[in-house]
C-alpha positions in Angstrom: 0.0 0.0 0.0 1.1 3.5 -0.7 0.2 6.2 1.8 -0.6 9.4 -0.1 -0.2 12.6 1.7 -2.2 15.3 -0.2 -0.4 18.4 -1.3 -3.4 20.0 0.4 -1.9 19.3 3.8 1.0 21.5 2.9 -1.2 24.2 1.6 -3.4 24.3 4.7 -0.9 24.1 7.5 2.0 21.8 7.0 2.4 18.4 8.7 1.1 17.7 12.2 4.5 16.6 13.3 5.7 20.2 13.4 2.4 21.7 14.7 2.2 24.0 17.7 0.4 22.7 20.8 -2.7 24.8 20.1 -3.1 23.6 16.5 -6.1 21.4 15.7 -5.1 18.3 14.0 -7.5 16.4 11.7 -6.8 13.0 10.1 -8.7 12.1 6.9 -8.7 8.6 5.4 -10.0 8.7 1.8 -10.1 6.4 -1.3 -7.9 8.4 -3.6 -7.1 5.3 -5.6 -9.1 2.1 -6.1 -12.8 1.4 -6.9 -14.3 4.4 -5.1 -11.6 7.0 -5.9 -14.4 9.0 -7.7 -15.8 9.7 -4.3 -12.6 10.4 -2.4 -11.0 12.8 -4.9 -13.8 15.4 -4.8 -13.8 15.3 -1.0 -10.1 16.0 -1.0 -10.6 18.9 -3.4 -13.4 20.3 -1.3 -11.2 20.2 1.8 -9.0 22.7 -0.1 -11.8 25.2 0.3 -11.8 24.9 4.1 -10.8 27.8 6.3 -7.2 27.6 7.5 -8.1 28.3 11.1 -11.2 28.1 13.3 -11.7 29.9 16.6 -8.2 31.4 16.2 -6.6 28.0 16.0 -4.8 26.7 12.9 -6.1 23.6 11.2 -3.6 20.9 10.3 -5.3 18.4 7.9 -3.5 15.2 7.1 -5.0 13.1 4.2 -4.0 9.5 3.5 -5.2 7.1 0.8 -7.0 4.0 1.9 -7.7 2.7 -1.6 -11.2 1.6 -0.3 -9.5 -1.1 1.8 -10.7 -1.4 5.4 -7.2 -2.7 6.4 -5.6 0.4 5.0 -8.2 2.6 6.7 -7.4 1.0 10.0 -3.7 1.6 9.6 -4.4 5.2 8.5 -6.6 5.9 11.6 -4.1 4.3 14.0 -1.3 6.4 12.5 -3.4 9.6 12.8 -4.1 8.9 16.5 -0.6 7.6 17.4 1.8 9.6 15.3 -0.2 12.8 14.3 -2.1 13.1 17.6 -5.3 14.1 15.9 -8.2 15.7 17.6 -10.7 14.6 14.9 -10.9 11.6 12.5 -12.7 11.8 9.2 -13.5 9.3 6.4 -13.7 7.1 4.6 -15.9 7.7 1.5 -17.0 4.1 1.3 -18.8 2.2 4.1 -16.4 -0.7 4.7 -13.3 1.5 5.3 -15.5 4.0 7.2 -16.5 1.2 9.6 -12.8 0.5 10.1 -12.1 4.2 11.0 -15.1 4.1 13.4 -13.6 1.2 15.2 -10.4 3.1 15.9 -12.4 6.2 16.9 -14.4 4.1 19.5 -11.2 2.5 20.8 -9.4 5.8 21.2 -12.2 8.2 22.1 -11.7 10.4 19.1 -14.6 12.2 17.4 -15.2 10.8 13.9 -17.1 12.4 11.0 -17.9 9.9 8.2 -18.1 10.6 4.5 -20.1 7.3 4.0 -23.1 6.1 5.8 -22.4 3.6 8.6 -24.6 2.1 11.3 -24.5 4.6 14.1 -27.5 3.3 15.9 -27.4 3.6 19.7 -24.5 1.6 21.1 -22.7 1.3 17.8 -19.9 3.6 16.7 -20.2 5.8 19.8 -17.7 8.4 18.6 -18.8 8.4 15.0 -21.3 10.8 13.2 -22.6 10.5 9.7 -22.3 13.5 7.4 -24.0 11.6 4.6 -27.7 10.8 5.1 -28.2 7.3 6.6 -29.4 4.5 4.4 -32.6 4.5 6.5 -33.3 8.2 5.7 -32.7 7.8 2.0 -34.7 4.5 1.9 -37.6 6.6 3.2 -37.5 8.9 0.2 -37.1 6.1 -2.3 -39.9 4.0 -0.8 -42.2 7.0 -0.6 -41.6 7.7 -4.3 -42.1 4.1 -5.3 -45.4 4.0 -3.5 -46.5 7.3 -5.0 -45.8 6.0 -8.5 -47.5 2.7 -8.1 -44.6 0.3 -7.7 -45.5 -3.0 -6.1 -42.6 -5.4 -6.9 -39.0 -4.5 -6.6 -35.6 -6.1 -7.6 -32.4 -5.4 -5.7 -29.0 -5.2 -7.5 -26.4 -4.0 -5.1 -23.0 -4.2 -3.6 -22.2 -7.4 -1.6 -20.8 -5.3 1.3 -22.0 -3.2 4.2 -23.4 -0.4 2.0 -25.5 -2.8 0.0 -26.7 -4.8 2.9 -27.6 -1.7 5.0 -29.6 -0.3 2.1 -31.5 -3.5 1.5 -32.2 -3.9 5.2 -33.5 -0.3 5.5 -35.6 -0.5 2.3 -37.4 -3.5 3.8 -38.0 -1.5 7.0 -39.6 1.3 5.0 -41.6 -1.0 2.8 -43.0 -2.9 5.8 -46.8 -2.4 6.0 -47.1 -1.5 2.4 -48.1 -3.6 -0.6 -44.5 -3.3 -2.0 -42.0 -6.2 -1.7 -38.7 -7.4 -3.0 -39.0 -10.2 -5.5 -35.4 -10.7 -6.3 -32.0 -9.9 -4.7 -28.7 -10.0 -6.6 -25.3 -8.8 -5.4 -21.9 -8.0 -6.9 -18.5 -6.8 -5.7 -17.3 -3.3 -6.1 -14.4 -4.5 -8.3 -16.6 -6.6 -10.7 -16.5 -5.4 -14.3 -19.7 -7.3 -15.4 -23.0 -8.2 -13.8 -24.6 -9.9 -16.8 -25.6 -13.0 -14.8 -27.1 -10.9 -11.9 -28.9 -8.6 -14.4 -30.6 -11.7 -16.1 -31.8 -13.0 -12.7 -33.0 -9.7 -11.3 -35.0 -8.9 -14.4 -36.4 -12.4 -14.9 -39.6 -11.7 -13.0 -40.0 -8.2 -14.6 -40.4 -6.3 -11.3 -42.0 -2.8 -11.5 -38.7 -1.2 -10.3 -35.1 -2.2 -9.6 -33.0 -0.5 -6.9 -29.3 -0.4 -7.8 -27.1 0.1 -4.7 -23.7 1.2 -6.0 -21.6 4.4 -5.9 -19.8 6.8 -8.2 -19.1 5.9 -11.8 -19.4 2.3 -10.8 -23.2 2.7 -10.5 -23.4 3.0 -14.3 -22.2 -0.5 -15.1 -25.1 -2.4 -13.5 -27.6 0.2 -14.8 -26.4 -0.3 -18.4 -26.6 -4.1 -17.9 -30.3 -3.8 -17.0 -31.0 -1.7 -20.1 -29.0 -4.1 -22.3 -31.2 -6.9 -21.0 -34.3 -5.0 -22.2 -35.6 -3.9 -18.9 -38.3 -1.2 -19.2 -39.3 -0.6 -15.6 -38.3 2.1 -13.2 -34.6 2.1 -12.1 -33.6 3.8 -8.8 -30.1 4.7 -7.7 -28.9 5.7 -4.2 -27.2 8.8 -3.0 -23.9 7.0 -3.6 -24.5 7.5 -7.3 -25.8 11.0 -7.2 -23.0 12.6 -9.2 -22.5 13.5 -12.8 -20.2 10.5 -13.2 -23.4 8.4 -13.5 -24.5 10.4 -16.5 -21.0 10.7 -17.9 -20.4 6.9 -17.9 -24.0 5.8 -18.3 -24.9 8.1 -21.2 -28.4 7.6 -22.7 -28.8 4.4 -20.8 -29.4 6.2 -17.5 -31.9 8.7 -19.0 -35.1 8.6 -16.9 -33.5 7.1 -13.8 -34.5 8.2 -10.4 -31.8 9.1 -8.0 -32.1 10.0 -4.3 -29.8 12.8 -3.1 -29.3 15.6 -0.6 -31.0 18.8 -1.5 -27.8 20.7 -2.3 -27.3 18.7 -5.5 -30.2 20.7 -7.0 -29.7 23.9 -5.0 -31.1 26.2 -7.6 -34.3 24.2 -7.9 -35.0 24.3 -4.1 -37.7 26.7 -2.9 -36.4 29.9 -1.4 -37.5 29.0 2.1 -35.7 25.6 2.1 -33.3 25.5 5.1 -30.4 24.2 2.8 -30.9 26.7 0.0 -28.5 29.4 1.2 -25.7 27.1 2.5 -25.9 25.0 -0.6 -25.7 27.9 -2.9 -22.7 29.2 -1.0 -20.8 26.0 -1.6 -22.0 25.6 -5.2 -20.9 29.1 -6.1 -17.4 28.6 -4.6 -17.0 25.1 -6.0 -18.1 26.0 -9.6 -16.0 29.1 -9.6 -13.0 26.8 -9.3 -14.1 23.8 -11.3 -16.6 25.1 -13.8 -20.4 25.1 -14.3 -22.3 22.0 -13.3 -19.2 20.5 -11.7 -20.8 20.3 -8.2 -20.4 16.9 -6.5 -22.4 15.5 -3.6 -19.3 14.0 -2.1 -17.6 17.3 -2.1 -20.7 18.5 -0.4 -20.1 16.1 2.5 -16.6 17.7 3.1 -18.1 21.2 2.9 -20.7 20.1 5.5 -17.9 18.8 7.7 -16.4 22.3 7.7 -19.7 23.9 8.6 -19.9 21.5 11.6 -16.4 22.2 12.7 -17.0 26.0 12.6 -20.0 25.4 14.8 -18.4 23.1 17.4 -14.7 24.0 17.7 -15.3 27.5 19.2 -17.5 25.9 21.8 -15.0 23.2 22.7 -12.2 25.7 22.9 -13.9 27.4 25.8 -13.3 24.3 28.0 -10.2 22.5 26.8 -7.1 22.8 24.6 -6.5 21.0 21.4 -4.3 17.9 21.6 -6.0 16.7 24.9 -8.5 14.0 25.8 -10.6 16.8 27.3 -10.8 18.6 24.0 -11.9 15.5 22.2 -14.6 15.0 24.7 -15.6 18.7 24.5 -16.0 18.4 20.7 -18.3 15.4 21.1 -20.4 17.2 23.7 -20.5 20.3 21.6 -21.8 18.4 18.5 -24.4 16.5 20.5 -25.8 19.7 22.0 -25.4 22.0 19.0 -29.0 21.8 17.9 -30.1 22.0 14.2 -27.3 22.8 11.7 -28.3 23.6 8.1 -26.0 21.9 5.7 -25.6 21.4 1.9 -27.2 17.9 2.4 -30.0 18.9 4.7 -30.4 19.8 8.4 -28.8 17.7 11.1 -29.5 17.6 14.8 -27.0 15.2 16.4 -27.7 14.1 20.0 -26.2 11.6 22.4 -28.5 9.0 21.0 -28.8 10.1 17.4 -25.5 10.1 15.5 -27.3 9.9 12.1 -28.5 13.5 12.4 -30.9 13.8 9.5 -34.7 13.4 9.6 -36.8 11.4 7.1 -37.7 14.4 5.1 -34.1 15.1 4.1 -33.8 13.1 0.9 -35.0 14.4 -2.4 -35.7 12.4 -5.5 -34.2 13.6 -8.8 -34.8 12.2 -12.3 -32.3 12.3 -15.1 -34.0 14.3 -17.9 -32.2 15.3 -21.0 -28.9 14.6 -19.3 -29.5 16.8 -16.2 -31.1 16.5 -12.8 -34.8 17.4 -12.4 -36.1 17.7 -8.8 -39.3 15.6 -8.4 -42.2 16.8 -6.3 -42.8 15.0 -3.0 
């Protein structure tokens, strides 16, 4: 494995090893290579837009590549805690390595902001907080849209890992008590280059809709496979696929697809009174000034949201403890769990001691790909 220290670290504040005692050190494990690098790279680029200091304290951000490998993520997290003496852990951008970072966070008592949804139900991952919407929250939006549009039978074509299984579990929770049901379940690995066999099986019963649970550009491959098999029903994608990589790789085959996302992805289409409208437009404006029109990315949005959270809780924690101490890490946790509602690019969060998922069921929005662009669907 190659550890990749981003040039961004040098741009923000240099390495943690030479940091002053009062500096705030943040360790970020991201997939900058491997099957989910399309998620990790925009997050790294978004961190470049963070303020260089908060509450008068300099931020030292150390970024290492985990290549979507939980073992690498564990090594990264341990190095952050042991060598870099970080106050905050972040990452990863895929659920399996994010779970690995969460385990180190729990073991060491270090606050952890994830960039991929993990199970943070009470008693699990006690020091971790999701910045992406949970699979349960996004399942609510998908199931509600399916019900509204008359879907009765559903096929599942998703990752054979924690992300896929969490989504399938939570979709079943949200479909309970309705006349909707899964009639087929097929899985594939993130590294697979073909799902022809799974596509044949999941379409065999001609379900009304098929839910694809994949992420980044990798979500286009199973989608195209369904179209190639002649499937004509509704196809849904999760928030892991809510970037233009899906349209870039999928082309005309993904036209008409329904994709769940955070509201900031369609910031301009939000009503003026939407709580995320202003904060989302602030990020979109800054991002697209650097990277061009329509370059916004939901994963970059998660990193932006993390910076908003830090600007809310760090000044509070600094009132009671100094960075680099166990007391400061505890103060950050307490500040976040008592901060109240925080409007973000991806919705409004309200973390508490018993709610580390943050978002409410009304957070997710359904978009449809129409003429190669996102179109917000009415709830």
